[in-house]
N, C-alpha and C positions, 0 to 999 in steps of 0.2 A: 504494500500500500504506500503510495507516495505521501509524503508529509507536506502539507500545504499550510503556510502562514498567511493569515488575512489580517491586514492592518485596518482598523476602523470597522470591525465586524459588527459593532452595535448600531451602525448606521442603517439606513433603509436599504441601500444596495448591498451592504455587508450581510444583512439578514437574508436577502434573496439569494445571494451567492452561497451562504451557508446551507440554506435549504436544498439548493441544487446539488451541492457537493457532499453533504453529510451521508455517511455510509459507504461512499466510494473512495474516500481518502481519509487519512489521519489529519484532522484539522487542529490548528493552533491559532489563537488570537493574540494580536498585539493591540491593546486598547487602553484608553485612559480610565475606564471603569470595568469592573468585572463583567464577563460574559458567562452566564450560567450554562453549565453542561459541556464546557469545552475548556481545554488547557489554555489558560489566559495569562499572559505577561502584562501586568499593569504598568504602563509607562507612557510618557509623551514622546512623540517621534522627534521633537526638537532636542531631546537629551540623548546623545549618541551612546554614552556609556550605559545608560539605563536600558536601552532597547536591544543591545547586542546579544544578550543571552537568548532572546526569543528566536534568533535565526539559526541556532545550533542544530544541525541534523536535518534542516529543511531542504526540500527539493525545489519548491516553487513558492515565490512570494506574490501574493495578490495585494498590491498597494492601493488601498482605497482611502485611507485617512487623509484628510485635507481640510483647510479652512475654506469655506464657500462664501460666507458673508462675514467680513472682518475689517478691522482697520489695517493699515499698511503693516504695522508691526506683527500682527497676527498672520498675515499672508507670508511675511518673511520667515517667521519662526516655523510655520508648519508646511508651507508649500515650496519654499526655497531651501531653507536649512533642513527641514524634516525630510524632504524628498532626497536630498543629498545623503542624509544619514541612512535612509533605508537602502539606497543603492550601495553605499559603502559597506554597511553592515552585512548585506547579502553577499557582496564580493568576498569579504574577509571570512565569512562562514562557509564558503564553497557552494553557495546556492547556484543551481543551474539556470534558473529563469526568473525574471521579475516581470509581472504583468502590471503595467502602470495605468492607473485610471486618469487619463487625460480628459478632455472635454470638447464638445463641439464648439465651445466658446472660442477656441483657438482660431476658428475661421468665421465666427458669427459676425464679424465686422463687415463681411461682404453683404450682409442684409441691408446695408445702406444703399446698395446699388440695385438696379433693375436687372432681372425681374424678381430678385429674391426678396426685396422689400414688399412687393405686392403679394408674393406667395405667403409670407409669414403674417401679413396683415389681413389675409383673407379677401383681398381684392382680386378675386379669381377672373373677373372679366378683363383684367389687365394682363393676365398671365398667358403667354403663348402656348401653343399646343405641346411644345417640347422645350426643354431648357437644359443647359449644361449643368450636370450634377458635379458636386465637389468630390474629388478623389483624394487619396492619401498624398498625392503629388501637388495638390492645390496650395499655392502660397498661403502662409498663415496671415491672418488679419484679425488679431484678438479683439474681443470686446471686454472692456473693464480690466482692472488689475488682476482679478482672478484669472481671466483668460491669458493675460501676460505670464502669470506664474506657471500656467500649464504649458505654454510654449517653452519656458525654461525647462520644465520637466522632460519634455520631448527631446530637447537638445541634450540634456544630461543623459537621457536614455541612449541616444545615438552615440554619445561619447563612450559610455561604458560598454556598449555592444562592440564598438570599433576597437577599443583599447584593452579589453579584458576578455575572459572566457564566458562572461555572462551573455545569455540570450535575453533580449528585452522586447516586449510587445507593448505598444501604446494603444489604448482604446479611447477614441474620441466619443464619449458617451453622450447620448441625447438626453431629453428631459424625462427623468424617472420620478414618479411621485407615488405617494402613499395610496391614492385613489386608484392607481394603475389604469389610467385613462388619460386622454388629452386634456390638458388644463389650459383653457383659454384658446384664442384663435391661433396663436403661434404654435400651440401644441399639435395642431393637425399636420404640421410639417415636421417637427422635431421630436415628437413623442417616442419614447423607448419603453416598451413593456418590461416589467420586472423579469419575466421569463426570458426575454431576449438578452438582457445584459447578463443574467445568470448563465444562460446557455453559451454565450460568447466566451465568458471566462473559462468554462469547462473546455470548450474547443481549443482555447489557447494553452491550457494545461496539457492537453493531449497531443497537440500538433508536434511533429518531429523536432528533435533537438537541432536538426539542420537549419531551422528557421532562426537565424541569428538576430534579426531585427525587422520589425514591421510596424505599420500604423493602420488601424482599421476604424472606420466609423461604426457606431452602434446605435441604430434606430430601428423602429419597427417598420413593417412593410406599408409605409404611408404613401398614399396617392400623390400628395403634394410635398414629399420630401425633396430637398435639394442636396442631400448627403447620400452618396452612392454606396450601396452595400455589395456591389459586384466584386470588389477586391476580396471581401470576406468570403464570398461564395467560392471564388476561384482558388484561394489559398487554403482556406480552412474547411471548405465544404459546408459552411454554416448558412442556415436559412433563418431570418428573423421571424419572430412570432408577433401576431397582432396587426391590426390595420386601424389607423385612426378614424377612417371613414365609418367604421362600424358604430362609432359613438356620436355621429351627427344627430 
C-alpha cells in the first residue's frame, strides 16, 4: 500500500480526497488541527522543522494546504514559504511525487478579455459558437495575490522537477464548494465537482513514475468552460464528472 501524505486534509477538498483514497492507500495528514481517524502530524507548513517528521516513509504528497483569503503576510507564510517547505521536506525525505494544488486563478486574468468575460458573466448571446480553450501551455495571467502565489508554486514545482528526482504534478483546480454545484453565474464555467478533483488526485497518484512534471486543469464537464481538460484525458486517461448545465 502506498503511503500518501495530505496537507490540509481538514479542508473541503482534503475531505473529498480522503474519501476517495481511504482504503486504497495508507493515509497520513499534515494539518494545523487534529484529523480524526487518521495518523495526523499537527503543524503549520510555515514551520519547516515542525513539518519534516510527517514526510518520513511517504511515497506521494498531496499538497492542499494554503491561504485562500488572507493579508499579504498570510499569503507569504503559507503559500510562499509553506509551499517551499513542503517541496523541500518531501525532497529530503525521499518522497517520489508531490501533487501541488494550484488554481485556475493563475490564468483567470484572461477573463478581462473577450470572449471569456462574456462567458463567465453569462452573456451567452455575446459568446461565439466556439472559442479557444486554455491549455497547460497558456501564459499565466493571475488574478489577485492568491493567484500570484500559485504561479510561484508552479514555478517552484518546475524547478524541483528539473533539478531533483522529485516528480511534480500541478493541478489548476476550478471552483469547488460545499454545495457541490455551480455557485453563481461564473460557476457555470469554472465549477469543479468534488468527485472530479478527488478522482484527478487519484489519477495523479497512479500515473507512471515516468511523468516527471505536468500541469492539468481540473473542472467538470461544463458546456461553457474555457479551461481545457483534453490534456488530462490524453495523459492520465481521466474523465471529469458532473456538468454545470444540469443545475440550470
